[in-house]
C-alpha positions in Angstrom: -220.4 110.1 80.4 -217.0 109.5 82.2 -215.1 106.0 81.9 -214.7 104.9 85.5 -211.0 105.2 86.8 -210.1 100.7 86.7 -209.7 99.5 90.5 -206.2 99.2 91.4 -207.3 95.4 92.3 -207.9 94.9 88.3 -204.8 96.7 87.9 -202.8 94.6 89.8 -204.2 91.0 88.2 -203.6 92.9 84.6 -200.3 93.1 85.4 -200.1 90.0 87.3 -201.5 88.4 83.7 -199.1 90.4 81.7 -196.3 88.8 83.5 -197.5 85.2 84.1 -197.3 85.3 79.9 -194.6 87.4 79.2 -192.5 85.1 81.6 -194.1 81.9 80.1 -193.6 82.5 76.6 -189.8 83.0 77.8 -189.6 86.9 77.2 -187.7 89.3 79.0 -188.8 93.2 79.8 -187.0 94.4 78.1 -187.8 92.4 74.9 -191.0 93.3 76.0 -190.4 96.7 76.2 -188.9 96.6 72.4 -192.2 94.9 70.9 -194.7 97.4 72.7 -191.6 99.9 71.5 -191.8 102.0 74.8 -189.5 101.3 78.1 -188.6 98.6 80.1 -189.9 100.6 83.4 -192.9 101.2 81.5 -194.1 97.6 81.8 -192.6 97.1 84.9 -195.2 99.4 86.1 -197.7 97.7 84.4 -196.7 94.4 85.4 -196.5 95.9 89.2 -199.7 98.3 89.0 -197.8 101.3 89.6 -198.9 102.3 86.8 -202.2 101.7 84.2 -203.4 100.8 80.8 -204.7 102.9 78.6 -207.6 101.9 75.6 -206.6 104.5 73.6 -204.6 103.0 71.0 
């Protein structure tokens, strides 16, 4: 059975929570991108729900 796609509302809630937590600890987008070995655009797109996240590691 294929996995279902997350709803845009779930993506928005996740992105908002990720941003809230990042800002709460005083981390910049650039620092988060470095920590996750990605670029700042990916972090920004995830936080603003323009792109989702994958469960794959």
